[in-house]
C-alpha positions in Angstrom: -4.9 -20.1 2.3 -4.8 -16.6 0.8 -3.5 -13.2 1.9 -6.9 -12.3 3.3 -6.8 -15.3 5.8 -3.8 -13.8 7.6 -4.2 -11.8 10.8 -1.3 -9.7 12.0 -0.5 -12.4 14.6 -0.5 -15.3 12.2 1.5 -13.4 9.6 4.1 -12.5 12.2 4.3 -16.1 13.4 4.3 -17.7 9.9 7.1 -15.4 8.6 9.1 -14.9 11.8 8.7 -11.1 11.8 9.7 -8.7 14.6 7.0 -6.1 15.0 8.1 -2.5 15.9 5.3 -0.1 16.6 6.0 3.6 16.7 4.0 6.8 16.2 5.2 9.1 13.5 7.5 6.8 11.5 6.7 8.9 8.4 6.1 12.2 10.2 9.2 13.9 8.8 8.4 13.2 5.2 7.9 16.3 3.1 4.4 16.8 1.7 3.7 16.7 -2.0 1.0 19.1 -3.2 -1.8 17.4 -5.0 -2.9 18.7 -8.4 -6.0 20.8 -8.6 -7.6 17.9 -10.5 -7.1 15.5 -7.6 -8.4 18.1 -5.1 -11.5 18.6 -7.1 -12.1 14.9 -7.7 -11.8 14.1 -4.0 -14.1 16.9 -3.1 -16.7 15.4 -5.5 -16.2 11.7 -4.7 -15.4 11.5 -1.0 -18.9 12.2 0.3 -20.4 9.7 -2.2 -17.9 7.0 -1.4 -18.4 7.5 2.3 -22.2 7.4 1.9 -22.0 4.2 -0.1 -19.7 2.8 2.5 -18.3 -0.3 0.8 -14.7 -1.2 0.3 -15.2 -1.3 -3.5 -16.6 2.3 -3.6 -13.8 3.7 -1.5 -11.2 1.8 -3.5 -12.6 3.0 -6.8 -13.5 6.5 -5.9 -10.7 7.6 -3.5 -7.7 5.2 -3.4 -7.4 4.7 -7.1 -7.4 8.5 -7.8 -4.7 9.1 -5.1 -2.5 6.4 -6.6 -3.0 7.6 -10.2 -2.0 11.0 -9.0 1.2 9.5 -7.5 2.0 7.9 -10.8 1.5 11.1 -12.7 3.5 13.2 -10.3 6.3 10.7 -10.8 6.1 11.1 -14.5 5.0 7.5 -15.0 8.3 6.1 -13.8 6.3 3.6 -11.8 3.5 1.1 -12.7 0.2 0.7 -10.9 -1.9 -2.4 -10.8 -5.4 -2.9 -9.3 -7.1 -6.2 -8.4 -4.4 -8.4 -9.9 -3.4 -12.0 -9.0 -0.2 -12.0 -7.1 0.5 -15.7 -6.6 4.1 -15.9 -5.3 4.3 -18.8 -2.8 1.0 -20.9 -2.7 2.5 -23.4 -0.2 2.9 -20.7 2.4 -0.4 -18.9 1.6 1.1 -16.1 -0.4 -1.4 -16.1 -3.1 -4.6 -14.3 -4.2 -5.6 -10.9 -5.4 -4.1 -7.6 -4.2 -6.1 -4.4 -4.2 -3.2 -2.2 -5.4 0.4 -3.0 -6.3 3.0 -0.4 -7.2 6.2 -1.4 -9.0 9.4 0.6 -9.6 9.3 -0.6 -13.2 7.6 1.7 -15.7 6.2 -1.2 -17.7 2.4 -1.2 -17.3 1.2 -4.2 -19.2 2.8 -6.8 -16.9 4.0 -6.8 -13.3 7.8 -6.6 -13.0 10.1 -6.5 -10.1 10.7 -4.7 -7.9 7.4 -4.4 -6.3 7.6 -1.6 -3.8 4.2 -0.8 -2.2 1.0 -2.8 -1.5 -2.2 -0.9 -0.6 -5.2 -2.7 0.9 -8.6 -1.0 0.9 -10.6 -1.8 4.0 -14.1 -0.7 5.0 -13.5 1.2 8.3 -11.2 -0.9 10.5 -7.6 -0.4 9.3 -6.4 -3.0 11.8 -8.4 -5.8 10.2 -6.3 -5.3 7.0 -2.9 -5.4 8.7 -2.3 -9.2 8.5 -3.3 -9.3 4.8 -1.1 -6.3 4.0 1.9 -7.8 5.8 1.5 -11.1 4.0 1.4 -9.3 0.7 4.6 -7.3 1.7 6.4 -10.6 2.5 5.2 -11.9 -0.9 6.6 -8.8 -2.6 10.0 -9.4 -0.8 10.1 -13.0 -2.2 8.9 -12.0 -5.6 11.6 -9.4 -6.0 14.3 -11.9 -4.8 13.0 -14.5 -7.2 13.2 -12.0 -10.0 16.8 -11.0 -9.0 15.7 -7.4 -8.3 15.6 -7.2 -4.5 15.3 -3.9 -2.7 16.0 -3.0 1.0 12.4 -2.1 1.9 8.9 -3.0 1.1 6.0 -0.7 2.1 2.4 -1.2 2.7 -0.8 0.7 3.6 -4.2 -0.1 4.8 -6.8 2.5 4.0 -10.5 3.2 4.3 -10.0 5.9 1.7 -10.5 8.5 4.4 -7.9 7.1 6.8 -4.4 5.7 5.9 -2.0 3.6 8.0 1.5 2.9 6.7 3.9 0.0 7.2 7.5 -0.8 6.3 9.3 -4.2 6.0 13.1 -4.4 6.2 14.3 -8.0 6.2 12.4 -9.5 9.2 11.6 -6.2 10.9 8.1 -5.0 10.5 7.5 -1.3 11.3 3.9 -0.3 11.8 3.2 3.4 12.1 0.8 4.1 14.9 -0.2 7.4 13.4 -3.2 7.5 11.0 -3.3 10.1 8.2 -6.6 11.5 7.0 -7.4 12.1 3.3 -7.7 15.8 4.3 -3.9 15.5 4.6 -3.7 14.3 1.0 -0.4 16.2 0.5 1.2 14.3 3.4 -0.2 10.9 2.0 1.3 11.7 -1.4 4.6 12.7 0.2 4.8 9.4 2.1 3.9 7.4 -1.0 6.5 9.3 -3.0 9.2 8.7 -0.3 8.4 5.0 -0.4 9.0 4.9 -4.1 12.3 6.7 -3.6 13.2 4.2 -0.7 13.7 7.2 1.6 11.1 6.5 4.2 
């Protein structure tokens, strides 16, 4: 079994999670203005990525640029990984490749705890990616604990590039934001991601 085999229901059952759905969980987060470079890049790439329509195109042309912008805005105090193996607990299906992983460690050549945010790029249906994202968040919890660098909250996102849905895991409580943020609100998306890094969301 791998992360991608989990649905939201099977992840909840397997890891005994309490789901809490609420609109606007991250609504009060202050926006972070994107750089002119990101604004220009998204204006160029968004139409092409949408026209190609694949998860790979959206991941490479939209999501990666947003996350690189986040890292640069935070003066490289975080590390960013794309398409890496994150094999934490194979016996419980917590194994396979993650689209994007953000760590609070600035070390870029190897993944170090604490892992803070997991981002899964999906084609158009954000809900399809929820189970996979939740399983990866549980894996991050366990990875951090194993490394002796546990943190109170793990965050996640499923995104089509154009649309973003955010999640939060505190212990066994899984919060799913019912609000969806569009890439046109890039400042809000960056603000939410920055607040996750700061553990303020």
